[in-house]
C-alpha positions in Angstrom: 27.6 23.9 14.0 29.0 21.4 17.2 26.4 21.4 20.1 29.4 23.0 21.8 29.1 26.1 19.5 25.2 26.3 20.3 24.2 29.4 22.2 20.7 29.7 23.0 21.0 33.3 24.4 21.5 34.7 21.0 19.1 31.9 19.7 16.5 32.8 21.8 17.2 36.8 20.9 17.2 35.8 17.4 14.1 34.1 17.8 12.3 37.1 19.4 13.5 39.6 17.0 12.1 37.8 13.9 8.6 37.2 15.7 8.9 41.1 16.5 9.1 41.8 13.0 6.5 39.5 11.3 4.1 40.7 13.9 5.4 44.5 12.8 4.7 44.2 9.5 1.3 42.7 10.1 0.5 45.0 12.4 1.1 47.8 9.5 -1.0 45.7 7.2 -4.1 45.2 9.0 -3.3 48.9 10.1 -3.5 49.9 6.2 -6.6 48.0 5.2 -8.0 49.8 7.7 -7.2 53.0 7.2 -7.9 52.1 3.1 -12.0 51.1 4.8 -12.2 54.1 6.4 -11.5 56.5 3.5 -13.6 54.5 1.2 -15.9 54.8 3.9 -15.8 59.0 4.3 -16.0 59.0 0.2 -19.3 57.0 0.3 -20.9 59.8 2.4 -20.6 58.0 5.6 -21.1 59.7 8.5 -18.0 59.7 11.3 -20.6 58.2 13.8 -21.6 55.2 11.1 -17.8 54.7 10.6 -17.0 54.7 14.0 -19.3 51.6 14.7 -17.9 49.9 11.8 -14.1 50.4 12.0 -14.8 49.8 16.3 -12.5 53.2 16.6 -13.7 56.3 18.9 -15.0 59.3 16.6 -11.8 61.7 18.0 -9.7 58.6 16.2 -11.7 58.6 13.4 -11.9 62.4 12.9 -8.1 62.5 13.4 -7.5 60.2 10.4 -9.5 61.6 8.0 -7.9 65.4 8.7 -10.9 67.0 10.4 -11.4 69.0 13.6 -13.7 68.1 15.8 -17.7 69.6 15.0 
């Protein structure tokens, strides 16, 4: 490729798309790990309050993930 064929806008757009895809994949991975932790703690008999404190999520978020109605 010669210097005359270089398209800076296209290059920047491609870099952004790649960065977004990497960030998206990383976010999915960390979300899955968090969900696994929540389900494991629930199976171990931890209360919603304990899971909430340990995972830094609201009790409402934990209940939604576990499919439980509010008590």
